[in-house]
C-alpha positions in Angstrom: 52.8 -19.8 -13.0 50.3 -19.5 -10.3 47.4 -17.1 -11.0 45.7 -15.3 -8.2 42.0 -14.6 -7.9 41.4 -10.9 -8.8 41.0 -9.2 -5.4 39.1 -6.0 -6.4 36.6 -7.7 -8.7 36.0 -10.5 -6.2 35.4 -7.9 -3.4 32.9 -6.0 -5.5 31.0 -9.1 -6.5 31.0 -10.3 -2.9 29.6 -7.0 -1.6 27.0 -7.0 -4.4 25.9 -10.6 -3.5 25.8 -9.7 0.2 23.6 -6.7 -0.6 21.2 -8.9 -2.6 20.9 -11.4 0.2 20.3 -8.6 2.7 17.5 -7.3 0.4 16.0 -10.8 0.4 16.1 -11.1 4.2 14.6 -7.6 4.5 11.7 -8.7 2.3 11.1 -11.7 4.5 10.9 -9.4 7.5 8.5 -7.3 5.6 6.5 -10.4 4.8 6.1 -11.2 8.5 5.1 -7.6 9.2 2.5 -7.6 6.4 1.0 -10.9 7.6 0.6 -9.5 11.1 -0.9 -6.3 9.7 -3.4 -8.2 7.6 -4.3 -10.4 10.6 -4.9 -7.2 12.6 -7.1 -5.7 10.0 -9.1 -9.0 9.7 -9.7 -8.9 13.5 -10.7 -5.2 13.3 -13.3 -6.0 10.7 -15.1 -8.3 13.2 -14.9 -5.9 16.2 -17.9 -3.8 17.4 -18.6 -0.5 15.6 -16.9 2.6 16.9 -17.5 6.3 16.6 -15.7 8.0 13.7 -12.4 9.5 14.9 -12.7 13.2 15.7 -9.1 14.1 16.5 -5.7 13.9 14.8 -3.5 11.9 14.6 -5.5 9.0 13.3 -3.6 5.7 13.2 -4.2 2.7 11.0 -5.7 0.8 13.8 -9.1 2.3 12.8 -8.9 0.8 9.3 -11.6 -1.8 8.4 -13.5 -0.9 11.6 -17.2 -0.4 11.4 -18.1 3.1 12.3 -20.8 5.8 12.2 -20.8 9.6 12.0 -22.9 12.6 11.4 -22.2 14.8 8.4 -23.7 18.1 9.6 -22.9 20.0 6.4 -21.2 19.1 3.1 -18.5 21.6 2.3 -17.0 19.9 -0.7 -16.9 16.9 -3.0 -14.2 14.7 -4.4 -14.9 12.6 -7.5 -12.7 9.5 -8.0 -12.7 6.4 -10.2 -14.5 3.6 -8.3 -16.6 0.5 -8.5 -19.9 -0.6 -7.1 -20.4 -3.6 -4.9 -21.2 -5.6 -8.0 -18.0 -4.5 -9.7 -19.4 -2.0 -12.1 -17.0 0.9 -12.7 -18.1 4.5 -12.3 -17.5 7.7 -10.5 -17.1 7.5 -6.7 -18.5 10.5 -4.8 -16.7 11.5 -1.6 -18.3 14.1 0.6 -16.2 16.3 2.9 -18.1 17.6 5.9 -17.5 20.6 8.1 -15.4 20.0 11.2 -14.2 22.2 14.1 -10.6 23.4 14.5 -8.2 20.4 15.0 -11.0 17.9 14.4 -10.9 15.2 11.8 -13.4 16.1 8.9 -16.0 13.5 8.3 -15.4 12.2 4.8 -17.9 9.8 3.4 -17.9 7.8 0.2 -21.6 7.9 -0.5 -21.8 5.9 -3.7 -21.0 5.5 -7.3 -22.7 6.8 -10.4 -22.0 6.7 -14.2 -21.6 10.5 -14.2 -19.1 12.8 -12.5 -21.7 15.3 -11.5 -21.9 15.5 -7.7 -25.1 14.3 -6.0 -27.7 16.4 -4.3 -26.8 15.0 -0.8 -26.9 17.6 1.9 -25.4 15.4 4.6 -26.8 13.3 7.4 -26.1 10.2 9.3 -23.7 7.8 7.7 -22.4 4.4 8.7 -20.1 1.9 7.1 -16.4 0.8 7.0 -13.4 3.0 7.6 -10.7 3.3 4.9 -8.2 5.9 4.0 -9.4 8.7 1.8 -7.7 8.9 -1.6 -4.4 10.8 -1.5 -2.8 12.6 -4.4 0.6 13.3 -3.0 3.3 13.1 -5.7 5.8 10.3 -6.0 8.6 12.8 -5.3 7.0 13.8 -2.0 6.8 10.2 -0.9 10.4 9.5 -2.0 11.7 12.5 0.0 9.7 11.3 3.0 7.5 14.3 3.4 5.1 13.7 6.3 1.6 13.4 5.0 -1.5 13.6 7.1 -4.0 10.9 6.0 -7.7 11.4 6.4 -10.0 8.5 7.4 -13.2 8.0 5.4 -16.4 6.0 5.8 -17.4 3.9 2.9 -21.2 4.1 3.4 -23.3 1.0 3.5 -26.3 2.9 2.3 -25.6 5.1 -0.7 -27.0 8.6 -1.3 -30.2 8.8 -3.4 -29.5 8.0 -7.0 -26.2 6.3 -6.4 -25.1 2.7 -6.1 -23.2 1.5 -3.0 -19.4 1.7 -3.4 -17.4 -1.5 -3.0 -16.3 -1.6 0.6 -12.6 -1.8 1.4 -11.3 -5.3 1.1 -8.4 -6.9 3.0 -7.8 -9.0 -0.1 -6.8 -5.8 -2.0 -3.8 -5.3 0.3 -0.7 -6.2 -1.7 1.5 -8.9 -0.1 4.2 -9.7 -2.6 7.1 -9.7 -0.2 7.8 -13.5 -0.5 8.1 -13.3 -4.3 10.4 -10.3 -4.0 12.5 -12.1 -1.5 12.8 -15.1 -3.8 13.8 -12.7 -6.7 16.6 -11.1 -4.6 17.9 -14.6 -3.6 17.8 -15.7 -7.2 19.7 -12.6 -8.3 22.4 -13.4 -5.6 22.7 -17.0 -6.7 22.9 -16.0 -10.4 25.6 -13.5 -9.7 27.6 -16.1 -7.7 27.2 -18.7 -10.5 28.2 -16.2 -13.2 31.2 -14.9 -11.4 32.3 -18.5 -10.5 32.1 -19.5 -14.2 34.0 -16.4 -15.2 36.8 -17.2 -12.7 36.9 -20.7 -14.0 37.2 -19.6 -17.6 39.9 -17.2 -16.7 41.9 -19.9 -14.8 41.6 -22.2 -17.8 42.8 -19.5 -20.2 45.7 -18.7 -17.8 46.8 -22.4 -17.7 46.6 -22.6 -21.5 48.9 -19.6 -21.9 51.4 -21.0 -19.3 51.6 -24.4 -20.9 
């Protein structure tokens, strides 16, 4: 008696394998995008300094650019975990400076200390490298695609008195795991195909044994 391949199960497995392959190809596309992005950031780091952005929206084309700004008056502080240029962990102090309506506030990482108490820095000229200021939006907000306004920040070359200079933003810290993710998805697809093929073969052998 001739046994047919199970149509429903085969269709489900085929769709699943196709989805895994699509995810692998999508990660490869992400790899090319990330490589281009990193190359753009590397080029930006070597370009001439710019004035700190003063209007929204601010695009990521300013990241890793050298910039200077004037903090006329500090209106608040953020204290985050950070590291010095030598890698010593501590408290990173980020000053938020007054800005006019619709203007981008000047935010400056003015250094790291071993205590969370804010420094006695009243403001002034600051120069360094542009990065994004820390964001504390929830994971659910990001999953639901809520639009978030990101603020640029200068990581100062010269720290405020009593602080150590913060580690500048590094292109090497940008994750680029898309190739390994792509390989994983392709391996999942191959594994699913092999397992289902073996299962079909075992079923056919069992059917022939019953028919004999």
